[in-house]
mmCIF file as Biopython writes it, N, C-alpha, C and O atoms, coordinates in Angstrom:
data_model
#
loop_
_atom_site.group_PDB
_atom_site.id
_atom_site.type_symbol
_atom_site.label_atom_id
_atom_site.label_alt_id
_atom_site.label_comp_id
_atom_site.label_asym_id
_atom_site.label_entity_id
_atom_site.label_seq_id
_atom_site.pdbx_PDB_ins_code
_atom_site.Cartn_x
_atom_site.Cartn_y
_atom_site.Cartn_z
_atom_site.occupancy
_atom_site.B_iso_or_equiv
_atom_site.auth_seq_id
_atom_site.auth_asym_id
_atom_site.pdbx_PDB_model_num
ATOM 1   N N  . MET A ? 1  ? -11.493 -1.584  18.706  1.0 0.0 1  A 1 
ATOM 2   C CA . MET A ? 1  ? -11.202 -0.996  17.042  1.0 0.0 1  A 1 
ATOM 3   C C  . MET A ? 1  ? -12.614 -0.988  16.270  1.0 0.0 1  A 1 
ATOM 4   O O  . MET A ? 1  ? -13.522 -1.813  16.368  1.0 0.0 1  A 1 
ATOM 5   N N  . SER A ? 2  ? -12.567 -0.109  15.668  1.0 0.0 2  A 1 
ATOM 6   C CA . SER A ? 2  ? -13.942 0.017   14.702  1.0 0.0 2  A 1 
ATOM 7   C C  . SER A ? 2  ? -13.554 -0.404  13.678  1.0 0.0 2  A 1 
ATOM 8   O O  . SER A ? 2  ? -12.352 -0.496  13.429  1.0 0.0 2  A 1 
ATOM 9   N N  . TRP A ? 3  ? -14.696 -0.829  12.677  1.0 0.0 3  A 1 
ATOM 10  C CA . TRP A ? 3  ? -14.809 -1.319  11.596  1.0 0.0 3  A 1 
ATOM 11  C C  . TRP A ? 3  ? -14.190 -0.571  10.411  1.0 0.0 3  A 1 
ATOM 12  O O  . TRP A ? 3  ? -13.544 -1.289  9.648   1.0 0.0 3  A 1 
ATOM 13  N N  . ARG A ? 4  ? -14.277 1.022   10.040  1.0 0.0 4  A 1 
ATOM 14  C CA . ARG A ? 4  ? -13.401 1.617   9.756   1.0 0.0 4  A 1 
ATOM 15  C C  . ARG A ? 4  ? -11.808 1.239   9.687   1.0 0.0 4  A 1 
ATOM 16  O O  . ARG A ? 4  ? -11.111 0.907   8.728   1.0 0.0 4  A 1 
ATOM 17  N N  . THR A ? 5  ? -11.525 1.404   10.969  1.0 0.0 5  A 1 
ATOM 18  C CA . THR A ? 5  ? -9.654  1.639   11.007  1.0 0.0 5  A 1 
ATOM 19  C C  . THR A ? 5  ? -9.599  0.362   10.821  1.0 0.0 5  A 1 
ATOM 20  O O  . THR A ? 5  ? -8.658  0.121   10.065  1.0 0.0 5  A 1 
ATOM 21  N N  . TYR A ? 6  ? -10.485 -1.161  11.337  1.0 0.0 6  A 1 
ATOM 22  C CA . TYR A ? 6  ? -9.946  -2.112  10.793  1.0 0.0 6  A 1 
ATOM 23  C C  . TYR A ? 6  ? -10.057 -2.729  8.923   1.0 0.0 6  A 1 
ATOM 24  O O  . TYR A ? 6  ? -9.591  -3.720  8.361   1.0 0.0 6  A 1 
ATOM 25  N N  . LEU A ? 7  ? -10.736 -1.795  8.538   1.0 0.0 7  A 1 
ATOM 26  C CA . LEU A ? 7  ? -10.533 -2.209  7.229   1.0 0.0 7  A 1 
ATOM 27  C C  . LEU A ? 7  ? -9.405  -1.560  6.583   1.0 0.0 7  A 1 
ATOM 28  O O  . LEU A ? 7  ? -8.596  -2.043  5.792   1.0 0.0 7  A 1 
ATOM 29  N N  . ALA A ? 8  ? -9.507  -0.115  7.163   1.0 0.0 8  A 1 
ATOM 30  C CA . ALA A ? 8  ? -8.063  0.757   6.133   1.0 0.0 8  A 1 
ATOM 31  C C  . ALA A ? 8  ? -6.782  -0.254  6.604   1.0 0.0 8  A 1 
ATOM 32  O O  . ALA A ? 8  ? -5.963  -0.501  5.718   1.0 0.0 8  A 1 
ATOM 33  N N  . GLN A ? 9  ? -6.556  -0.857  7.953   1.0 0.0 9  A 1 
ATOM 34  C CA . GLN A ? 9  ? -5.553  -1.889  8.181   1.0 0.0 9  A 1 
ATOM 35  C C  . GLN A ? 9  ? -5.295  -2.900  7.179   1.0 0.0 9  A 1 
ATOM 36  O O  . GLN A ? 9  ? -4.362  -3.221  6.443   1.0 0.0 9  A 1 
ATOM 37  N N  . ALA A ? 10 ? -6.521  -3.296  7.437   1.0 0.0 10 A 1 
ATOM 38  C CA . ALA A ? 10 ? -6.085  -4.447  6.150   1.0 0.0 10 A 1 
ATOM 39  C C  . ALA A ? 10 ? -5.855  -4.533  4.818   1.0 0.0 10 A 1 
ATOM 40  O O  . ALA A ? 10 ? -5.423  -5.541  4.259   1.0 0.0 10 A 1 
ATOM 41  N N  . ARG A ? 11 ? -6.293  -2.902  3.979   1.0 0.0 11 A 1 
ATOM 42  C CA . ARG A ? 11 ? -6.013  -2.644  3.304   1.0 0.0 11 A 1 
ATOM 43  C C  . ARG A ? 11 ? -4.694  -2.484  2.671   1.0 0.0 11 A 1 
ATOM 44  O O  . ARG A ? 11 ? -4.223  -2.912  1.618   1.0 0.0 11 A 1 
ATOM 45  N N  . ILE A ? 12 ? -4.167  -1.638  3.754   1.0 0.0 12 A 1 
ATOM 46  C CA . ILE A ? 12 ? -2.846  -1.678  3.865   1.0 0.0 12 A 1 
ATOM 47  C C  . ILE A ? 12 ? -1.774  -2.426  3.989   1.0 0.0 12 A 1 
ATOM 48  O O  . ILE A ? 12 ? -0.670  -2.199  3.495   1.0 0.0 12 A 1 
ATOM 49  N N  . ILE A ? 13 ? -2.222  -3.694  4.921   1.0 0.0 13 A 1 
ATOM 50  C CA . ILE A ? 13 ? -1.500  -4.859  4.515   1.0 0.0 13 A 1 
ATOM 51  C C  . ILE A ? 13 ? -1.465  -5.503  3.807   1.0 0.0 13 A 1 
ATOM 52  O O  . ILE A ? 13 ? -0.437  -6.173  3.710   1.0 0.0 13 A 1 
ATOM 53  N N  . ARG A ? 14 ? -2.738  -5.750  2.707   1.0 0.0 14 A 1 
ATOM 54  C CA . ARG A ? 14 ? -2.737  -6.573  1.374   1.0 0.0 14 A 1 
ATOM 55  C C  . ARG A ? 14 ? -1.545  -5.640  0.674   1.0 0.0 14 A 1 
ATOM 56  O O  . ARG A ? 14 ? -0.378  -5.822  0.326   1.0 0.0 14 A 1 
ATOM 57  N N  . SER A ? 15 ? -2.462  -4.576  0.664   1.0 0.0 15 A 1 
ATOM 58  C CA . SER A ? 15 ? -1.138  -3.561  -0.319  1.0 0.0 15 A 1 
ATOM 59  C C  . SER A ? 15 ? 0.237   -3.724  0.079   1.0 0.0 15 A 1 
ATOM 60  O O  . SER A ? 15 ? 1.140   -3.516  -0.731  1.0 0.0 15 A 1 
ATOM 61  N N  . MET A ? 16 ? 0.467   -4.082  1.275   1.0 0.0 16 A 1 
ATOM 62  C CA . MET A ? 16 ? 2.504   -4.170  1.060   1.0 0.0 16 A 1 
ATOM 63  C C  . MET A ? 16 ? 2.603   -5.575  0.581   1.0 0.0 16 A 1 
ATOM 64  O O  . MET A ? 16 ? 3.802   -5.787  0.398   1.0 0.0 16 A 1 
ATOM 65  N N  . ALA A ? 17 ? 2.017   -6.467  0.338   1.0 0.0 17 A 1 
ATOM 66  C CA . ALA A ? 17 ? 2.195   -8.012  -0.376  1.0 0.0 17 A 1 
ATOM 67  C C  . ALA A ? 17 ? 1.976   -7.479  -1.731  1.0 0.0 17 A 1 
ATOM 68  O O  . ALA A ? 17 ? 2.749   -8.190  -2.374  1.0 0.0 17 A 1 
ATOM 69  N N  . LEU A ? 18 ? 1.373   -6.616  -2.653  1.0 0.0 18 A 1 
ATOM 70  C CA . LEU A ? 18 ? 0.893   -6.604  -3.625  1.0 0.0 18 A 1 
ATOM 71  C C  . LEU A ? 18 ? 2.314   -5.597  -4.085  1.0 0.0 18 A 1 
ATOM 72  O O  . LEU A ? 18 ? 2.981   -5.872  -5.083  1.0 0.0 18 A 1 
ATOM 73  N N  . LEU A ? 19 ? 2.618   -4.446  -3.204  1.0 0.0 19 A 1 
ATOM 74  C CA . LEU A ? 19 ? 3.552   -4.162  -3.592  1.0 0.0 19 A 1 
ATOM 75  C C  . LEU A ? 19 ? 4.797   -4.717  -4.064  1.0 0.0 19 A 1 
ATOM 76  O O  . LEU A ? 19 ? 5.416   -4.335  -5.057  1.0 0.0 19 A 1 
ATOM 77  N N  . ALA A ? 20 ? 5.080   -5.543  -3.365  1.0 0.0 20 A 1 
ATOM 78  C CA . ALA A ? 20 ? 6.262   -6.621  -3.233  1.0 0.0 20 A 1 
ATOM 79  C C  . ALA A ? 20 ? 6.330   -6.906  -4.620  1.0 0.0 20 A 1 
ATOM 80  O O  . ALA A ? 20 ? 7.442   -6.807  -5.139  1.0 0.0 20 A 1 
ATOM 81  N N  . ASP A ? 21 ? 5.509   -7.190  -5.223  1.0 0.0 21 A 1 
ATOM 82  C CA . ASP A ? 21 ? 5.170   -7.622  -6.944  1.0 0.0 21 A 1 
ATOM 83  C C  . ASP A ? 21 ? 5.619   -6.369  -7.748  1.0 0.0 21 A 1 
ATOM 84  O O  . ASP A ? 21 ? 4.967   -5.367  -8.042  1.0 0.0 21 A 1 
ATOM 85  N N  . PRO A ? 22 ? 7.280   -6.787  -8.104  1.0 0.0 22 A 1 
ATOM 86  C CA . PRO A ? 22 ? 7.591   -5.589  -9.096  1.0 0.0 22 A 1 
ATOM 87  C C  . PRO A ? 22 ? 6.545   -5.790  -10.748 1.0 0.0 22 A 1 
ATOM 88  O O  . PRO A ? 22 ? 7.173   -5.365  -11.717 1.0 0.0 22 A 1 
ATOM 89  N N  . ALA A ? 23 ? 5.412   -6.243  -11.026 1.0 0.0 23 A 1 
ATOM 90  C CA . ALA A ? 23 ? 5.026   -6.305  -12.056 1.0 0.0 23 A 1 
ATOM 91  C C  . ALA A ? 23 ? 3.686   -5.407  -11.629 1.0 0.0 23 A 1 
ATOM 92  O O  . ALA A ? 23 ? 2.863   -5.113  -12.496 1.0 0.0 23 A 1 
ATOM 93  N N  . ARG A ? 24 ? 3.555   -5.085  -10.567 1.0 0.0 24 A 1 
ATOM 94  C CA . ARG A ? 24 ? 2.178   -4.268  -9.729  1.0 0.0 24 A 1 
ATOM 95  C C  . ARG A ? 24 ? 2.506   -3.163  -10.531 1.0 0.0 24 A 1 
ATOM 96  O O  . ARG A ? 24 ? 3.507   -3.206  -11.247 1.0 0.0 24 A 1 
ATOM 97  N N  . THR A ? 25 ? 1.581   -1.919  -10.481 1.0 0.0 25 A 1 
ATOM 98  C CA . THR A ? 25 ? 1.814   -0.584  -10.222 1.0 0.0 25 A 1 
ATOM 99  C C  . THR A ? 25 ? 1.037   -0.554  -9.219  1.0 0.0 25 A 1 
ATOM 100 O O  . THR A ? 25 ? 0.144   -1.303  -8.821  1.0 0.0 25 A 1 
ATOM 101 N N  . VAL A ? 26 ? 1.674   0.824   -8.694  1.0 0.0 26 A 1 
ATOM 102 C CA . VAL A ? 26 ? 1.029   1.521   -7.202  1.0 0.0 26 A 1 
ATOM 103 C C  . VAL A ? 26 ? -0.483  1.644   -7.778  1.0 0.0 26 A 1 
ATOM 104 O O  . VAL A ? 26 ? -1.317  1.021   -7.121  1.0 0.0 26 A 1 
ATOM 105 N N  . LEU A ? 27 ? -0.914  2.288   -8.800  1.0 0.0 27 A 1 
ATOM 106 C CA . LEU A ? 27 ? -2.460  2.685   -9.206  1.0 0.0 27 A 1 
ATOM 107 C C  . LEU A ? 27 ? -3.161  1.437   -9.032  1.0 0.0 27 A 1 
ATOM 108 O O  . LEU A ? 27 ? -4.307  1.395   -8.587  1.0 0.0 27 A 1 
ATOM 109 N N  . GLY A ? 28 ? -2.525  0.457   -9.360  1.0 0.0 28 A 1 
ATOM 110 C CA . GLY A ? 28 ? -2.908  -1.316  -9.977  1.0 0.0 28 A 1 
ATOM 111 C C  . GLY A ? 28 ? -3.137  -1.549  -8.322  1.0 0.0 28 A 1 
ATOM 112 O O  . GLY A ? 28 ? -4.236  -1.914  -7.903  1.0 0.0 28 A 1 
ATOM 113 N N  . VAL A ? 29 ? -2.263  -1.360  -7.631  1.0 0.0 29 A 1 
ATOM 114 C CA . VAL A ? 29 ? -2.603  -2.035  -6.104  1.0 0.0 29 A 1 
ATOM 115 C C  . VAL A ? 29 ? -3.458  -1.158  -5.204  1.0 0.0 29 A 1 
ATOM 116 O O  . VAL A ? 29 ? -4.029  -1.687  -4.250  1.0 0.0 29 A 1 
ATOM 117 N N  . ALA A ? 30 ? -3.625  0.509   -5.502  1.0 0.0 30 A 1 
ATOM 118 C CA . ALA A ? 30 ? -4.312  0.866   -5.125  1.0 0.0 30 A 1 
ATOM 119 C C  . ALA A ? 30 ? -5.985  0.924   -5.532  1.0 0.0 30 A 1 
ATOM 120 O O  . ALA A ? 30 ? -6.841  1.294   -4.729  1.0 0.0 30 A 1 
ATOM 121 N N  . LEU A ? 31 ? -6.200  0.598   -6.574  1.0 0.0 31 A 1 
ATOM 122 C CA . LEU A ? 31 ? -7.671  0.110   -6.837  1.0 0.0 31 A 1 
ATOM 123 C C  . LEU A ? 31 ? -8.247  -0.896  -6.401  1.0 0.0 31 A 1 
ATOM 124 O O  . LEU A ? 31 ? -9.411  -1.057  -6.033  1.0 0.0 31 A 1 
ATOM 125 N N  . GLU A ? 32 ? -6.853  -2.000  -6.489  1.0 0.0 32 A 1 
ATOM 126 C CA . GLU A ? 32 ? -7.435  -3.709  -5.974  1.0 0.0 32 A 1 
ATOM 127 C C  . GLU A ? 32 ? -7.740  -3.820  -4.582  1.0 0.0 32 A 1 
ATOM 128 O O  . GLU A ? 32 ? -8.372  -4.738  -4.058  1.0 0.0 32 A 1 
ATOM 129 N N  . VAL A ? 33 ? -7.070  -2.464  -3.821  1.0 0.0 33 A 1 
ATOM 130 C CA . VAL A ? 33 ? -7.658  -2.834  -2.243  1.0 0.0 33 A 1 
ATOM 131 C C  . VAL A ? 33 ? -8.649  -1.980  -1.971  1.0 0.0 33 A 1 
ATOM 132 O O  . VAL A ? 33 ? -9.090  -2.062  -0.824  1.0 0.0 33 A 1 
ATOM 133 N N  . GLY A ? 34 ? -9.288  -0.932  -2.903  1.0 0.0 34 A 1 
ATOM 134 C CA . GLY A ? 34 ? -10.662 -0.332  -2.452  1.0 0.0 34 A 1 
ATOM 135 C C  . GLY A ? 34 ? -10.771 1.053   -2.742  1.0 0.0 34 A 1 
ATOM 136 O O  . GLY A ? 34 ? -11.848 1.647   -2.801  1.0 0.0 34 A 1 
ATOM 137 N N  . PHE A ? 35 ? -9.088  1.832   -3.018  1.0 0.0 35 A 1 
ATOM 138 C CA . PHE A ? 35 ? -9.133  3.056   -3.125  1.0 0.0 35 A 1 
ATOM 139 C C  . PHE A ? 35 ? -9.129  3.664   -4.230  1.0 0.0 35 A 1 
ATOM 140 O O  . PHE A ? 35 ? -8.137  3.529   -4.946  1.0 0.0 35 A 1 
ATOM 141 N N  . GLU A ? 36 ? -10.016 4.333   -4.583  1.0 0.0 36 A 1 
ATOM 142 C CA . GLU A ? 36 ? -10.310 5.186   -5.535  1.0 0.0 36 A 1 
ATOM 143 C C  . GLU A ? 36 ? -9.269  6.331   -6.286  1.0 0.0 36 A 1 
ATOM 144 O O  . GLU A ? 36 ? -9.662  6.881   -7.315  1.0 0.0 36 A 1 
ATOM 145 N N  . ASN A ? 37 ? -8.357  6.551   -5.897  1.0 0.0 37 A 1 
ATOM 146 C CA . ASN A ? 37 ? -7.034  7.083   -6.372  1.0 0.0 37 A 1 
ATOM 147 C C  . ASN A ? 37 ? -5.899  7.321   -5.687  1.0 0.0 37 A 1 
ATOM 148 O O  . ASN A ? 37 ? -5.754  7.473   -4.474  1.0 0.0 37 A 1 
ATOM 149 N N  . VAL A ? 38 ? -4.853  7.349   -6.833  1.0 0.0 38 A 1 
ATOM 150 C CA . VAL A ? 38 ? -3.296  7.178   -5.976  1.0 0.0 38 A 1 
ATOM 151 C C  . VAL A ? 38 ? -3.101  7.741   -4.770  1.0 0.0 38 A 1 
ATOM 152 O O  . VAL A ? 38 ? -2.774  7.069   -3.793  1.0 0.0 38 A 1 
ATOM 153 N N  . SER A ? 39 ? -3.323  9.298   -4.724  1.0 0.0 39 A 1 
ATOM 154 C CA . SER A ? 39 ? -3.328  9.846   -3.653  1.0 0.0 39 A 1 
ATOM 155 C C  . SER A ? 39 ? -3.974  9.746   -2.285  1.0 0.0 39 A 1 
ATOM 156 O O  . SER A ? 39 ? -3.382  10.149  -1.284  1.0 0.0 39 A 1 
ATOM 157 N N  . SER A ? 40 ? -5.065  9.263   -2.242  1.0 0.0 40 A 1 
ATOM 158 C CA . SER A ? 40 ? -6.056  8.750   -1.381  1.0 0.0 40 A 1 
ATOM 159 C C  . SER A ? 40 ? -5.281  7.660   -0.700  1.0 0.0 40 A 1 
ATOM 160 O O  . SER A ? 40 ? -5.106  7.722   0.517   1.0 0.0 40 A 1 
ATOM 161 N N  . PHE A ? 41 ? -4.754  6.555   -1.489  1.0 0.0 41 A 1 
ATOM 162 C CA . PHE A ? 41 ? -4.002  5.915   -1.203  1.0 0.0 41 A 1 
ATOM 163 C C  . PHE A ? 41 ? -2.707  6.214   -0.676  1.0 0.0 41 A 1 
ATOM 164 O O  . PHE A ? 41 ? -2.426  5.682   0.398   1.0 0.0 41 A 1 
ATOM 165 N N  . ALA A ? 42 ? -1.953  6.878   -1.161  1.0 0.0 42 A 1 
ATOM 166 C CA . ALA A ? 42 ? -0.864  7.102   -0.972  1.0 0.0 42 A 1 
ATOM 167 C C  . ALA A ? 42 ? -0.928  7.868   1.134   1.0 0.0 42 A 1 
ATOM 168 O O  . ALA A ? 42 ? -0.313  7.530   2.145   1.0 0.0 42 A 1 
ATOM 169 N N  . ARG A ? 43 ? -1.851  8.799   0.898   1.0 0.0 43 A 1 
ATOM 170 C CA . ARG A ? 43 ? -1.968  9.388   2.529   1.0 0.0 43 A 1 
ATOM 171 C C  . ARG A ? 43 ? -2.179  8.132   3.175   1.0 0.0 43 A 1 
ATOM 172 O O  . ARG A ? 43 ? -1.462  7.814   4.124   1.0 0.0 43 A 1 
ATOM 173 N N  . ALA A ? 44 ? -2.972  7.481   2.815   1.0 0.0 44 A 1 
ATOM 174 C CA . ALA A ? 44 ? -3.661  6.621   3.715   1.0 0.0 44 A 1 
ATOM 175 C C  . ALA A ? 44 ? -2.255  5.332   4.325   1.0 0.0 44 A 1 
ATOM 176 O O  . ALA A ? 44 ? -2.012  5.007   5.487   1.0 0.0 44 A 1 
ATOM 177 N N  . PHE A ? 45 ? -1.612  4.886   3.118   1.0 0.0 45 A 1 
ATOM 178 C CA . PHE A ? 45 ? -0.149  4.088   3.254   1.0 0.0 45 A 1 
ATOM 179 C C  . PHE A ? 45 ? 0.932   5.291   3.896   1.0 0.0 45 A 1 
ATOM 180 O O  . PHE A ? 45 ? 2.108   5.074   4.188   1.0 0.0 45 A 1 
ATOM 181 N N  . GLY A ? 46 ? 0.671   5.767   3.945   1.0 0.0 46 A 1 
ATOM 182 C CA . GLY A ? 46 ? 1.729   6.703   4.467   1.0 0.0 46 A 1 
ATOM 183 C C  . GLY A ? 46 ? 1.706   7.047   6.102   1.0 0.0 46 A 1 
ATOM 184 O O  . GLY A ? 46 ? 2.603   7.395   6.870   1.0 0.0 46 A 1 
ATOM 185 N N  . ARG A ? 47 ? 0.333   6.804   6.285   1.0 0.0 47 A 1 
ATOM 186 C CA . ARG A ? 47 ? -0.068  7.271   7.699   1.0 0.0 47 A 1 
ATOM 187 C C  . ARG A ? 47 ? -0.016  5.895   8.650   1.0 0.0 47 A 1 
ATOM 188 O O  . ARG A ? 47 ? 0.388   5.803   9.809   1.0 0.0 47 A 1 
ATOM 189 N N  . HIS A ? 48 ? -0.473  5.024   7.917   1.0 0.0 48 A 1 
ATOM 190 C CA . HIS A ? 48 ? 0.284   3.682   8.567   1.0 0.0 48 A 1 
ATOM 191 C C  . HIS A ? 48 ? 1.543   2.987   8.311   1.0 0.0 48 A 1 
ATOM 192 O O  . HIS A ? 48 ? 2.146   2.235   9.077   1.0 0.0 48 A 1 
ATOM 193 N N  . ILE A ? 49 ? 1.797   3.277   7.348   1.0 0.0 49 A 1 
ATOM 194 C CA . ILE A ? 49 ? 3.421   2.832   7.318   1.0 0.0 49 A 1 
ATOM 195 C C  . ILE A ? 49 ? 4.658   3.750   7.722   1.0 0.0 49 A 1 
ATOM 196 O O  . ILE A ? 49 ? 5.749   3.472   8.219   1.0 0.0 49 A 1 
ATOM 197 N N  . GLY A ? 50 ? 3.960   5.190   7.241   1.0 0.0 50 A 1 
ATOM 198 C CA . GLY A ? 50 ? 5.441   6.173   8.165   1.0 0.0 50 A 1 
ATOM 199 C C  . GLY A ? 50 ? 6.168   6.367   6.235   1.0 0.0 50 A 1 
ATOM 200 O O  . GLY A ? 50 ? 7.079   7.194   6.261   1.0 0.0 50 A 1 
ATOM 201 N N  . GLU A ? 51 ? 6.045   6.074   5.475   1.0 0.0 51 A 1 
ATOM 202 C CA . GLU A ? 51 ? 6.757   6.182   3.826   1.0 0.0 51 A 1 
ATOM 203 C C  . GLU A ? 51 ? 5.372   5.786   2.921   1.0 0.0 51 A 1 
ATOM 204 O O  . GLU A ? 51 ? 4.267   5.295   3.151   1.0 0.0 51 A 1 
ATOM 205 N N  . ALA A ? 52 ? 6.025   6.237   1.903   1.0 0.0 52 A 1 
ATOM 206 C CA . ALA A ? 52 ? 5.042   6.804   0.394   1.0 0.0 52 A 1 
ATOM 207 C C  . ALA A ? 52 ? 4.999   5.102   0.063   1.0 0.0 52 A 1 
ATOM 208 O O  . ALA A ? 52 ? 5.759   4.298   0.604   1.0 0.0 52 A 1 
ATOM 209 N N  . PRO A ? 53 ? 4.075   4.790   -0.818  1.0 0.0 53 A 1 
ATOM 210 C CA . PRO A ? 53 ? 4.326   3.219   -1.341  1.0 0.0 53 A 1 
ATOM 211 C C  . PRO A ? 53 ? 5.011   3.147   -2.474  1.0 0.0 53 A 1 
ATOM 212 O O  . PRO A ? 53 ? 5.161   2.088   -3.083  1.0 0.0 53 A 1 
ATOM 213 N N  . SER A ? 54 ? 5.550   4.419   -2.903  1.0 0.0 54 A 1 
ATOM 214 C CA . SER A ? 54 ? 6.280   3.647   -3.864  1.0 0.0 54 A 1 
ATOM 215 C C  . SER A ? 54 ? 8.222   3.765   -3.254  1.0 0.0 54 A 1 
ATOM 216 O O  . SER A ? 54 ? 9.184   3.538   -3.987  1.0 0.0 54 A 1 
ATOM 217 N N  . VAL A ? 55 ? 8.306   4.217   -1.605  1.0 0.0 55 A 1 
ATOM 218 C CA . VAL A ? 55 ? 9.500   4.012   -1.322  1.0 0.0 55 A 1 
ATOM 219 C C  . VAL A ? 55 ? 9.392   2.931   -0.956  1.0 0.0 55 A 1 
ATOM 220 O O  . VAL A ? 55 ? 10.363  2.263   -1.312  1.0 0.0 55 A 1 
ATOM 221 N N  . TYR A ? 56 ? 8.301   2.093   -0.107  1.0 0.0 56 A 1 
ATOM 222 C CA . TYR A ? 56 ? 8.081   0.807   0.294   1.0 0.0 56 A 1 
ATOM 223 C C  . TYR A ? 56 ? 8.714   0.152   -0.995  1.0 0.0 56 A 1 
ATOM 224 O O  . TYR A ? 56 ? 9.863   -0.277  -0.891  1.0 0.0 56 A 1 
ATOM 225 N N  . ARG A ? 57 ? 8.216   0.067   -1.905  1.0 0.0 57 A 1 
ATOM 226 C CA . ARG A ? 57 ? 8.207   -0.744  -2.812  1.0 0.0 57 A 1 
ATOM 227 C C  . ARG A ? 57 ? 9.771   -0.844  -3.361  1.0 0.0 57 A 1 
ATOM 228 O O  . ARG A ? 57 ? 10.264  -1.945  -3.605  1.0 0.0 57 A 1 
ATOM 229 N N  . ARG A ? 58 ? 10.552  0.458   -3.547  1.0 0.0 58 A 1 
ATOM 230 C CA . ARG A ? 58 ? 12.303  0.468   -3.486  1.0 0.0 58 A 1 
ATOM 231 C C  . ARG A ? 58 ? 12.964  -0.702  -2.718  1.0 0.0 58 A 1 
ATOM 232 O O  . ARG A ? 58 ? 13.770  -1.599  -2.966  1.0 0.0 58 A 1 
ATOM 233 N N  . ARG A ? 59 ? 12.099  -0.181  -1.466  1.0 0.0 59 A 1 
ATOM 234 C CA . ARG A ? 59 ? 12.814  -1.127  -0.218  1.0 0.0 59 A 1 
ATOM 235 C C  . ARG A ? 59 ? 12.712  -2.210  -0.443  1.0 0.0 59 A 1 
ATOM 236 O O  . ARG A ? 59 ? 13.572  -2.958  -0.908  1.0 0.0 59 A 1 
ATOM 237 N N  . VAL A ? 60 ? 11.531  -2.474  -0.113  1.0 0.0 60 A 1 
ATOM 238 C CA . VAL A ? 60 ? 11.619  -4.079  -0.303  1.0 0.0 60 A 1 
ATOM 239 C C  . VAL A ? 60 ? 12.372  -4.684  -1.412  1.0 0.0 60 A 1 
ATOM 240 O O  . VAL A ? 60 ? 13.057  -5.695  -1.260  1.0 0.0 60 A 1 
ATOM 241 N N  . ALA A ? 61 ? 12.218  -3.949  -2.732  1.0 0.0 61 A 1 
ATOM 242 C CA . ALA A ? 61 ? 13.132  -4.726  -4.107  1.0 0.0 61 A 1 
ATOM 243 C C  . ALA A ? 61 ? 14.352  -4.717  -3.237  1.0 0.0 61 A 1 
ATOM 244 O O  . ALA A ? 61 ? 14.699  -5.823  -2.824  1.0 0.0 61 A 1 
ATOM 245 N N  . SER A ? 62 ? 15.141  -3.577  -2.842  1.0 0.0 62 A 1 
ATOM 246 C CA . SER A ? 62 ? 16.514  -3.905  -2.445  1.0 0.0 62 A 1 
ATOM 247 C C  . SER A ? 62 ? 16.523  -4.782  -1.289  1.0 0.0 62 A 1 
ATOM 248 O O  . SER A ? 62 ? 17.640  -5.170  -0.944  1.0 0.0 62 A 1 
ATOM 249 N N  . GLU A ? 63 ? 15.580  -5.159  -0.651  1.0 0.0 63 A 1 
ATOM 250 C CA . GLU A ? 63 ? 16.159  -6.488  0.507   1.0 0.0 63 A 1 
ATOM 251 C C  . GLU A ? 63 ? 16.064  -7.849  0.030   1.0 0.0 63 A 1 
ATOM 252 O O  . GLU A ? 63 ? 16.525  -8.847  0.582   1.0 0.0 63 A 1 
ATOM 253 N N  . ARG A ? 64 ? 15.372  -7.781  -1.129  1.0 0.0 64 A 1 
ATOM 254 C CA . ARG A ? 64 ? 14.976  -8.957  -1.564  1.0 0.0 64 A 1 
ATOM 255 C C  . ARG A ? 64 ? 16.353  -9.404  -2.381  1.0 0.0 64 A 1 
ATOM 256 O O  . ARG A ? 64 ? 16.415  -10.602 -2.660  1.0 0.0 64 A 1 
ATOM 257 N N  . ILE A ? 65 ? 17.613  -8.447  -2.849  1.0 0.0 65 A 1 
ATOM 258 C CA . ILE A ? 65 ? 18.200  -8.743  -3.454  1.0 0.0 65 A 1 
ATOM 259 C C  . ILE A ? 65 ? 19.602  -9.463  -3.083  1.0 0.0 65 A 1 
ATOM 260 O O  . ILE A ? 65 ? 20.357  -9.843  -3.978  1.0 0.0 65 A 1 
#
């Protein structure tokens, strides 16, 4: 695994934990894990997870209830 691939996966995994916190915004999470904007974060998240960050957040929130 290349360093770039490892870093991308680590950022996405960290963002999953952060998105589970309803107090955080998608923009805030994107910036915190090292993306320059929401659109690049959403594309990367979708490639790795298979759904948009906002969809993931809603699904995780509904599973917590």
